[in-house]
N, C-alpha and C positions, 0 to 999 in steps of 0.2 A: 503494499499499499504506499510505502513512502518512496518519494523519488529522490530525495536527497539525503546525505549521510548527517546532515546538520541536526543536533539535537540541543534541547535546553532543559533548564531546570527553573523552578520558582520554591523559594522557601518563604513562607509567610509565618511571621512570629508576632505573638502578642506578648508585650511585656506584664510582667506582674505589676501590681500597683506600686507606683512610685519609682519604677525601675526604668522607664523608657529611655531617659538620657544615657544611663550607663549602658543599657543594651545596645543602643545606637553607636556608643563609642567602641564597644567589643566587637561589633560586627563591622565597623569600618576598618578594623585591622585586617580583615579579609581582603579587601580591595586590591590593594598594591600587588601583593604576592600572588593572587589568583589570577590577576589580569596578565601576569607575566607567564603563567603555566603555559608549556606547550599545548596548542589546540584550543586554547581559550580566544573566542572571537569577540566576546563582550561580557563584561561583568560589572553589574551596578547594585548598590543599595538604595533603596527607596524608603521614604517615611510618608505615611499617610499624611494627607491634608486634613482629613475629617475626623480621624481617630488617632490621637496623640500616642497611644501605646501600641500601634500597628507599624511593623517594618517588614519589607519585602526585599528578598536579594533574588536577582535574576541572573543567569549566566547563559551563554550561548557558546556551544563548543564545535568543532569541525566534524567530530564524529563520536560514537559511543564510548569508543576506546579512550579519548582524551578526557571526557567527563567521568568515566570509571576510574581513570588514573587520579583524577582530582579527588574523587571520593575516598581513595586510600591515604591522602596526604595526612600528615599529622595536625595541620591546621583544622581539619574538619572535627577534631574533638572538641572544638569550641561549643558545637551544639550540645552535645552531653553535658559539657561544664556548665553552659547557661541552665540546663535544666536542674542539674544537681544545686547550682547556687540558687536556685528558686528565682532566677530573674526573668525566667519566661513562664508565662501561664499556658501559652499553647504553641504548637510548632507543627506546620504542615509542610512536607517536602514533596515535591511532585516533578516528575521527569516527562518531557515531551519529544516528540519526533515532529519534523517540519512535513507538512502535506499541501499539496496544492488544491485549488478549489475543485478541480474535476475529480482528484482522488477522494476528497471528502464526499462529494455529491454521489459518486460511485458507491462508496462505502456504505451510504445510508439509503440508497436507491431513489435519490431525488432526481426527478426529471426536470428537463428545462422549462416544461409548462408549468411546473409548481414553483419554479424559482422567479418566473417573470410576474409578479403582481400581487 
């Protein structure tokens, strides 16, 4: 189903009460080293404009292998550390593959007639 090897991930974190600034500071330490990781095409930290305790990390990788290599780096222990230190109330980690519009439409059996209107 996937035409390219590009993959991505999103990590959504919600800080525990009173810990948003500290969480953001800790997460920001991932930006430089990860952006220099082989196969990393884009890596950013986002802070919600509407919910002060919500942070999102997004990464785009040249392929699954590069992303998996990053998953095994020591820097990723930050996520378990944040949970143990109770700085994070919730954490959701998702990975994705890029798909084209025709691939997505085909996968769900959507006809052109249903898309038009």
